[in-house]
C-alpha positions as CSV (number, residue, x, y, z in Angstrom):
1,X,170.4,83.6,81.8
2,X,166.9,83.9,80.2
3,X,164.9,86.8,81.6
4,X,161.6,86.0,83.5
5,X,158.3,86.9,81.8
6,X,156.1,88.5,84.4
7,X,152.3,88.5,83.7
8,X,150.7,92.0,83.8
9,X,148.7,92.7,86.9
10,X,144.9,92.1,86.8
11,X,143.2,95.4,86.7
12,X,139.6,95.7,88.0
13,X,137.2,98.6,87.8
14,X,135.4,99.9,90.8
15,X,132.2,98.4,89.5
16,X,133.9,95.0,89.1
17,X,135.1,95.1,92.7
18,X,131.7,96.2,94.0
19,X,130.0,93.4,92.1
20,X,132.4,90.8,93.4
21,X,131.8,92.0,97.0
22,X,128.1,92.0,96.5
23,X,128.1,88.4,95.1
24,X,130.2,87.3,98.0
25,X,128.0,88.9,100.6
26,X,124.8,87.6,99.0
27,X,126.2,84.1,98.9
28,X,127.1,84.1,102.6
29,X,124.2,86.0,104.0
30,X,121.1,84.9,102.0
31,X,118.7,84.4,105.0
32,X,119.6,85.9,108.3
33,X,117.8,87.2,111.4
34,X,118.9,90.5,112.9
35,X,117.6,92.4,116.0
36,X,118.2,96.1,116.5
37,X,116.7,99.5,117.1
38,X,115.2,101.6,114.3
39,X,116.7,105.1,113.7
40,X,116.8,107.6,110.8
41,X,113.5,106.3,109.5
42,X,112.5,107.6,106.0
43,X,109.3,106.9,104.2
44,X,109.3,108.5,100.7
45,X,106.3,108.6,98.3
46,X,107.6,105.5,96.5
47,X,106.3,103.3,99.4
48,X,109.8,101.9,100.3
49,X,111.0,102.3,103.9
50,X,114.6,103.2,104.6
51,X,116.2,103.2,108.1
52,X,119.2,102.2,110.2
53,X,119.3,99.2,112.5
54,X,121.6,99.9,115.4
55,X,122.8,98.5,118.7
56,X,125.2,100.0,121.3
57,X,128.3,99.4,119.1
58,X,127.3,99.3,115.4
59,X,124.7,100.2,112.9
60,X,123.5,98.7,109.6
61,X,121.5,100.3,106.8
62,X,118.3,98.6,105.9
63,X,115.5,98.9,103.4
64,X,112.0,97.4,103.2
65,X,110.7,97.6,99.7
66,X,107.1,98.5,99.0
67,X,105.8,95.0,98.4
68,X,107.0,93.9,101.8
69,X,106.1,97.2,103.5
70,X,102.4,96.7,102.5
71,X,102.3,93.5,104.5
72,X,103.4,95.2,107.8
73,X,100.7,95.1,110.4
74,X,102.2,97.9,112.5
75,X,103.7,101.3,111.9
76,X,107.5,101.7,112.2
77,X,108.7,104.3,114.7
78,X,112.0,105.8,115.8
79,X,113.5,103.8,118.6
80,X,111.3,100.7,118.1
81,X,113.2,97.4,118.8
82,X,112.5,94.9,116.0
83,X,113.6,91.5,114.7
84,X,114.2,91.6,110.9
85,X,114.7,88.7,108.5
86,X,116.4,89.3,105.1
87,X,119.6,89.2,103.2
88,X,122.8,91.2,102.9
89,X,123.4,93.0,99.6
90,X,125.5,95.9,98.3
91,X,124.0,99.1,96.9
92,X,126.4,99.5,94.0
93,X,126.0,103.2,93.2
94,X,127.4,104.1,96.7
95,X,129.3,100.9,97.4
96,X,127.5,100.4,100.7
97,X,126.3,97.2,102.1
98,X,122.7,97.0,103.4
99,X,120.1,94.6,104.7
100,X,117.2,94.0,102.4
101,X,114.3,93.0,104.8
102,X,111.6,90.5,103.8
103,X,109.7,90.4,107.1
104,X,109.8,92.5,110.3
105,X,108.4,91.9,113.8
106,X,108.4,94.0,116.9
107,X,110.7,92.6,119.6
108,X,108.9,91.3,122.7
109,X,105.3,91.9,121.3
110,X,103.3,90.5,118.4
111,X,102.7,92.6,115.2
112,X,99.0,92.3,115.6
113,X,99.1,93.5,119.3
114,X,101.4,96.4,118.5
115,X,99.2,97.5,115.5
116,X,96.1,97.2,117.8
117,X,97.7,99.4,120.5
118,X,99.0,102.0,118.0
119,X,95.6,102.4,116.3
120,X,93.7,102.3,119.6
121,X,95.8,105.1,121.0
122,X,95.5,107.3,117.8
123,X,91.7,106.9,117.5
124,X,91.2,107.4,121.2
125,X,92.9,110.7,121.0
126,X,90.4,111.7,118.3
127,X,87.6,111.0,120.7
128,X,86.1,108.0,118.8
129,X,85.8,105.9,121.9
130,X,84.4,108.6,124.3
131,X,81.4,107.6,126.4
132,X,79.8,110.9,125.5
133,X,79.3,109.6,122.0
134,X,77.4,106.5,123.0
135,X,73.7,106.4,122.2
136,X,70.9,104.5,123.8
137,X,69.3,101.6,121.9
138,X,65.7,102.1,120.7
139,X,63.3,100.4,123.0
140,X,61.1,98.8,120.2
141,X,62.8,99.0,116.8
142,X,60.8,98.2,113.7
143,X,63.8,97.2,111.6
144,X,67.2,95.8,112.6
145,X,70.2,95.8,110.3
146,X,72.8,93.0,110.5
147,X,76.3,93.1,109.0
148,X,77.9,89.7,109.1
149,X,78.7,86.6,107.1
150,X,75.9,84.4,105.7
151,X,78.0,81.2,106.2
152,X,78.7,81.4,109.9
153,X,76.8,80.4,113.0
154,X,76.5,84.1,114.1
155,X,73.8,85.0,111.5
156,X,71.7,81.9,112.4
157,X,71.9,82.7,116.1
158,X,71.0,86.4,115.6
159,X,68.0,85.7,113.4
160,X,66.8,82.9,115.7
161,X,66.9,85.1,118.8
162,X,65.3,88.1,117.0
163,X,62.4,85.9,115.7
164,X,61.9,84.2,119.0
165,X,61.8,87.4,121.0
166,X,60.0,89.7,118.6
167,X,58.4,88.0,115.6
168,X,57.2,91.2,114.0
169,X,60.6,92.9,113.7
170,X,62.0,93.4,110.2
171,X,65.6,92.1,109.6
172,X,67.8,93.6,106.9
173,X,71.1,91.6,106.3
174,X,74.1,92.9,104.5
175,X,76.3,89.8,103.9
176,X,80.0,90.4,104.0
177,X,83.3,88.5,104.4
178,X,84.4,88.7,108.0
179,X,88.1,87.8,107.5
180,X,90.7,87.8,104.9
181,X,91.9,90.4,102.4
182,X,89.4,93.2,101.8
183,X,87.0,92.1,104.6
184,X,87.4,95.4,106.5
185,X,86.5,97.5,103.4
186,X,83.4,95.3,102.8
187,X,82.2,95.6,106.4
188,X,82.6,99.4,106.4
189,X,80.7,99.7,103.1
190,X,77.9,97.5,104.4
191,X,77.6,99.6,107.7
192,X,77.3,102.8,105.6
193,X,74.7,101.2,103.3
194,X,72.4,100.0,106.1
195,X,72.9,103.2,108.2
196,X,71.7,105.3,105.2
197,X,68.4,103.4,105.0
198,X,65.7,105.4,106.8
199,X,63.8,102.4,108.0
200,X,66.8,100.9,109.9
201,X,66.8,101.9,113.6
202,X,69.7,99.9,115.0
203,X,72.7,97.9,113.6
204,X,74.3,94.6,114.7
205,X,77.9,94.2,113.5
206,X,79.9,91.1,114.3
207,X,80.9,87.5,113.7
208,X,81.5,84.3,115.7
209,X,84.7,83.5,117.6
210,X,88.1,82.8,116.2
211,X,91.8,83.5,116.5
212,X,93.0,87.1,116.9
213,X,94.1,87.1,113.3
214,X,90.6,86.0,112.2
215,X,89.0,88.9,114.0
216,X,91.4,91.5,112.7
217,X,89.0,92.9,110.2
218,X,87.0,94.4,113.1
219,X,90.2,96.2,114.2
220,X,90.8,98.0,110.9
221,X,90.5,101.8,111.0
222,X,88.0,101.9,108.1
223,X,85.5,99.7,110.1
224,X,86.0,101.7,113.3
225,X,85.3,105.0,111.5
226,X,82.3,103.5,109.8
227,X,80.8,102.5,113.1
228,X,81.5,106.0,114.5
229,X,79.8,107.6,111.5
230,X,76.7,105.5,111.7
231,X,73.4,107.4,111.8
232,X,71.8,104.8,114.1
233,X,73.2,103.1,117.2
234,X,75.5,100.1,116.6
235,X,75.9,97.0,118.7
236,X,79.2,95.2,118.3
237,X,79.1,91.4,118.6
238,X,82.6,90.1,117.7
239,X,83.7,86.6,118.8
240,X,83.2,85.5,122.4
241,X,83.1,87.5,125.7
242,X,86.9,87.4,126.1
243,X,87.5,88.7,122.6
244,X,88.0,92.5,122.4
245,X,88.3,94.5,119.2
246,X,88.4,98.2,118.4
247,X,84.9,98.0,117.0
248,X,83.8,97.2,120.6
249,X,85.2,100.6,121.8
250,X,83.6,102.6,118.9
251,X,80.2,100.9,119.1
252,X,77.3,102.3,121.2
253,X,76.8,99.0,122.9
254,X,79.1,95.9,123.2
255,X,77.6,92.4,123.3
256,X,79.5,89.4,124.5
257,X,78.2,87.2,121.7
258,X,76.0,87.6,118.6
259,X,73.1,86.0,120.5
260,X,73.5,88.6,123.3
261,X,73.5,91.3,120.7
262,X,70.1,90.2,119.4
263,X,68.7,90.0,122.9
264,X,69.9,93.6,123.5
265,X,68.3,95.2,120.5
266,X,64.7,93.8,120.8
267,X,62.4,93.2,123.7
268,X,60.4,90.0,124.3
269,X,57.0,90.7,122.8
270,X,55.2,88.2,125.0
271,X,56.7,89.8,128.1
272,X,55.4,93.2,126.9
273,X,51.9,91.9,126.4
274,X,52.1,90.1,129.8
275,X,53.1,93.4,131.5
276,X,50.2,95.2,129.9
277,X,47.8,92.5,131.1
278,X,49.4,92.7,134.6
279,X,49.0,96.5,134.6
280,X,45.4,96.1,133.7
281,X,44.8,93.8,136.6
282,X,46.7,96.1,139.0
283,X,44.7,99.1,137.9
284,X,41.4,97.2,138.5
285,X,42.6,96.1,141.9
286,X,43.7,99.6,142.8
287,X,40.4,101.0,141.7
288,X,38.4,98.4,143.7
289,X,40.6,99.2,146.8
290,X,40.1,102.9,146.5
291,X,36.4,102.6,146.0
292,X,36.0,100.2,149.0
293,X,38.0,102.6,151.1
294,X,35.7,105.4,150.2
295,X,32.6,103.2,150.8
296,X,33.9,102.4,154.3
297,X,34.5,106.0,155.0
298,X,31.0,106.9,153.9
299,X,29.5,104.1,156.0
300,X,31.3,105.4,159.0
301,X,30.0,108.9,158.2
302,X,26.5,107.6,157.9
303,X,26.6,106.1,161.3
304,X,27.8,109.3,162.8
305,X,25.7,111.7,160.8
306,X,22.3,110.0,160.6
307,X,20.6,113.2,159.6
308,X,22.6,113.4,156.4
309,X,22.0,109.7,155.6
310,X,20.1,110.3,152.4
311,X,22.6,112.8,151.1
312,X,25.4,110.4,151.9
313,X,23.6,107.6,150.2
314,X,23.4,109.8,147.1
315,X,27.1,110.4,147.3
316,X,27.6,106.6,147.6
317,X,25.5,106.1,144.5
318,X,27.6,108.7,142.8
319,X,30.7,106.9,143.8
320,X,29.3,103.7,142.3
321,X,28.7,105.6,139.0
322,X,32.2,107.0,139.1
323,X,33.6,103.5,139.7
324,X,31.7,102.2,136.7
325,X,32.9,105.1,134.6
326,X,36.5,104.7,135.8
327,X,36.3,101.0,135.0
328,X,34.9,101.8,131.6
329,X,37.6,104.3,130.9
330,X,40.4,101.9,131.9
331,X,38.8,99.2,129.7
332,X,38.6,101.6,126.7
333,X,42.2,102.7,127.2
334,X,43.5,99.2,127.4
335,X,41.4,98.2,124.4
336,X,42.8,101.2,122.4
337,X,46.3,100.3,123.5
338,X,45.8,96.7,122.4
339,X,44.4,97.9,119.1
340,X,47.4,100.2,118.6
341,X,49.8,97.3,119.3
342,X,47.9,95.2,116.7
343,X,48.0,98.0,114.1
344,X,51.7,98.5,114.8
345,X,52.2,94.8,114.2
346,X,50.4,94.8,110.9
347,X,52.1,98.0,109.8
348,X,55.5,96.5,110.5
349,X,54.5,93.4,108.5
350,X,53.3,95.6,105.6
351,X,56.5,97.5,105.5
352,X,58.5,94.4,104.6
353,X,60.6,94.4,101.5
354,X,58.6,91.8,99.6
355,X,55.6,94.1,98.7
356,X,57.9,97.0,97.8
357,X,59.9,94.7,95.4
358,X,56.6,93.5,93.8
359,X,55.4,97.0,93.3
360,X,58.8,98.0,91.8
361,X,58.8,95.0,89.4
362,X,55.4,96.0,88.1
363,X,56.8,99.4,86.9
364,X,59.7,97.9,85.0
365,X,57.7,96.9,81.8
366,X,56.3,100.4,81.6
367,X,59.7,102.0,81.9
368,X,61.1,99.6,79.3
369,X,58.3,100.5,76.8
370,X,58.9,104.2,77.4
371,X,62.6,103.8,76.9
372,X,62.0,101.9,73.6
373,X,59.7,104.7,72.4
374,X,62.2,107.4,73.3
375,X,64.9,105.4,71.5
376,X,62.8,105.1,68.3
377,X,62.0,108.9,68.3
378,X,65.7,109.7,68.8
379,X,66.8,107.4,66.0
380,X,64.2,108.9,63.6
381,X,65.4,112.4,64.4
382,X,69.0,111.4,63.8
383,X,68.1,109.8,60.5
384,X,66.3,113.0,59.3
385,X,69.3,115.1,60.4
386,X,71.7,112.9,58.5
387,X,69.6,112.9,55.4
388,X,69.5,116.7,55.4
389,X,73.3,116.9,55.8
390,X,73.8,114.4,53.0
391,X,71.6,116.4,50.7
392,X,73.6,119.6,51.6
393,X,76.9,117.8,50.9
394,X,75.6,116.5,47.5
395,X,74.7,120.0,46.5
396,X,78.2,121.2,47.3
397,X,80.0,118.2,45.7
398,X,82.2,119.0,42.6
399,X,80.7,115.9,41.0
400,X,77.2,117.4,41.1
401,X,78.6,120.5,39.3
402,X,80.0,118.2,36.6
403,X,76.6,116.7,35.9
404,X,75.3,120.2,35.0
405,X,77.7,120.4,32.0
406,X,80.8,121.8,33.6
407,X,84.2,120.2,33.4
408,X,87.6,120.4,35.2
409,X,90.8,121.0,33.2
410,X,94.2,119.8,34.5
411,X,97.6,120.5,32.9
412,X,99.4,117.2,32.2
413,X,102.8,118.7,32.9
414,X,102.3,119.4,36.6
415,X,98.7,118.4,37.3
416,X,97.5,121.9,38.2
417,X,93.9,123.0,37.5
418,X,93.7,125.4,34.5
419,X,91.5,128.3,35.5
420,X,92.6,130.9,32.7
421,X,93.6,130.5,29.1
422,X,96.9,132.1,29.9
423,X,97.8,129.2,32.2
424,X,98.6,127.1,29.1
425,X,100.4,127.7,25.8
426,X,100.1,126.2,22.3
427,X,101.4,122.7,22.3
428,X,100.5,121.9,25.9
429,X,98.5,118.8,26.7
430,X,95.5,119.0,29.1
431,X,93.2,116.5,30.7
432,X,89.5,117.4,30.8
433,X,87.4,115.6,33.5
434,X,83.7,115.4,32.6
435,X,80.7,114.0,34.6
436,X,81.4,110.7,32.9
437,X,84.9,110.0,31.7
438,X,87.9,112.1,30.8
439,X,89.4,113.7,27.6
440,X,93.1,114.1,26.7
441,X,93.4,117.2,24.5
442,X,96.2,119.1,22.7
443,X,96.2,122.9,22.8
444,X,96.3,124.3,19.2
445,X,95.2,127.9,20.0
446,X,95.0,130.1,23.1
447,X,92.6,133.0,23.3
448,X,93.3,135.0,26.6
449,X,90.4,137.4,26.1
450,X,86.8,136.3,27.0
451,X,84.7,135.0,24.2
452,X,81.3,136.5,24.1
């Protein structure tokens, strides 16, 4: 019988087996959804997140790489129930399978809502939302700062209401994006910019309505802290009355709409003038009533005290004079008050940015001319300095020494410079470098001693 030829067994390395298992798992579990509870959470400086997903019976290692972690709207916490989407792979150095997560959502609540509650709780503990921090709005601001988008309806509503209620108020607008990537940072920067301007007395920060995701920029921590740091009171006007953001809690006053915010920061100028006129009329009526009452009292006294009639009549005349004086004083005070209001109006108009810009533009040509003169003087000084340095270098140059009749001798055998007669022997060849050209010479005689 012929013997059987058995094939040798297939030998695999540990790496080969691990790679085969990884390929098999990745093929079968490319896109899966898993729910579980977070434990053993680690967040190293690399930005990756490592933790374990577990339930009552089992656990699974998981990783969220930095690119995916940056998109998370909420902070991961120990014990948080989540729903993860990703793929199963094998970490080959340890031969362990793990879930690589592409997206993560909290179970039972939206990511935006959880992030909102987490940040609200943390900032509230710092005292950023305390009522003791709230400041009153100025009764008659000269300049109002507005932080919002130039393309939305909110800015049109705010400006229209401000102009209608108080035409003399100055409006400084810092246009910003109010949604999307980087909107929060732009809003915070604009709040700080307007707050640092000494003429600004109150700020309106907000936008029109939208979905919760559209309003998220006003929930970002950088915006909330900028509102809390503002030098002047801030009115938050985000969305509609039912919309609530963290900016509303940090602001000194919350308005239901942008239009309501404009109504809150400035009074109606016509109403103020009307109240002054009404007070003027009431003062006149009060004065007339008081004087008539005194006159009646005097008349009754005259009837009772006939013997003092003339004295009382003198007092009545004095009262008439006092009435006229009091009326005159009231009139002068009201006139002065009206004049002050008009001066305040003109002063507010004169403080507008247009005149300042024109004055600043007039100085620019002078500054340009002065800069050109300074540049020319500096260039001339540099040229003189360079010329002096070039002259010094020329004086030290070996070529300049050659022009005065000196020469340089090199030994042809090794190229060294011949400084003494003893450096060569009879029969050597030397090269003599002159100011112009070179000489190739043969040594016939060597005289070591100096020749006088």
